[in-house]
C-alpha positions in Angstrom: 6.5 40.6 -9.8 5.8 36.9 -9.9 4.7 35.4 -13.2 2.3 32.5 -13.8 5.2 30.1 -14.1 6.7 31.2 -10.8 3.4 30.8 -9.1 2.9 27.3 -10.4 6.5 26.3 -9.4 5.8 27.6 -5.9 2.5 25.8 -5.7 4.1 22.5 -6.8 6.9 23.0 -4.2 4.3 23.6 -1.5 2.4 20.4 -2.5 5.6 18.3 -2.5 6.4 19.6 1.0 3.0 18.7 2.3 3.3 15.2 0.8 6.8 14.6 2.0 6.0 15.9 5.5 3.1 13.5 5.6 5.3 10.6 4.4 8.0 11.4 6.9 5.5 11.8 9.8 4.3 8.2 9.2 7.8 6.8 8.8 7.1 5.7 5.2 9.5 5.5 2.3 8.5 6.8 -1.1 9.4 3.4 -2.7 7.0 1.7 -0.3 4.3 4.2 -1.0 4.7 3.7 -4.8 4.8 -0.1 -4.5 1.5 0.0 -2.5 -0.2 1.6 -5.6 1.7 -0.4 -8.2 -0.3 -3.6 -7.9 1.1 -5.2 -11.1 4.7 -4.3 -10.2 5.2 -2.6 -13.6 7.0 0.4 -12.1 4.2 2.6 -13.4 0.8 3.6 -12.1 -2.0 5.3 -14.1 -3.0 8.7 -12.9 -6.4 7.5 -11.6 -4.8 4.7 -9.6 -2.3 7.1 -8.2 -5.0 9.6 -7.2 -7.1 6.9 -5.5 -4.0 5.5 -3.8 -3.0 8.9 -2.3 -6.6 9.6 -1.3 -6.8 6.2 0.4 -3.8 6.8 2.6 -5.1 10.2 3.7 -2.6 12.6 2.1 -3.8 16.0 3.3 -4.4 17.5 -0.1 -7.7 18.5 -1.7 -8.9 17.2 -5.1 -7.5 20.1 -7.0 -4.1 19.9 -5.3 -3.8 16.2 -5.9 -4.7 16.6 -9.6 -2.2 19.5 -10.0 0.6 17.4 -8.4 -0.3 14.3 -10.4 -0.4 16.2 -13.7 2.9 17.7 -12.9 4.5 14.4 -12.0 3.3 12.9 -15.3 6.3 14.6 -16.9 6.1 12.8 -20.3 2.3 13.2 -20.5 1.6 9.5 -21.1 -1.1 9.3 -18.4 1.1 7.2 -16.1 3.3 8.0 -13.2 6.5 6.1 -13.6 8.6 5.3 -10.6 11.4 7.7 -11.9 8.8 10.5 -12.2 7.6 9.8 -8.7 11.0 9.7 -7.1 11.6 13.2 -8.4 9.6 14.3 -5.5 12.4 13.3 -3.1 15.0 15.1 -5.2 12.9 18.3 -5.3 12.1 18.1 -1.6 15.8 17.6 -0.7 16.8 20.6 -2.9 14.2 22.8 -1.1 15.7 21.8 2.3 19.2 23.2 1.4 
């Protein structure tokens, strides 16, 4: 029987797969995507900017899915998505593919 933690991990993996498939289908790189949102080049984007940025490029996730993924990516809970937190998406996606 799946516990709550297992369900959440599966949901996050599914969201990451949707995002990476979208990025790949448009021949984008994660670094370019992040830089598009990081206007001040601080290597960090606040959660609201990140949300609006993903919405603006048409990521096929609903509001709840975006919020879930963004909250998960903010690993240290500081309200910012750092570049290192964001690039974790690639690592997680690659590990799912093997």
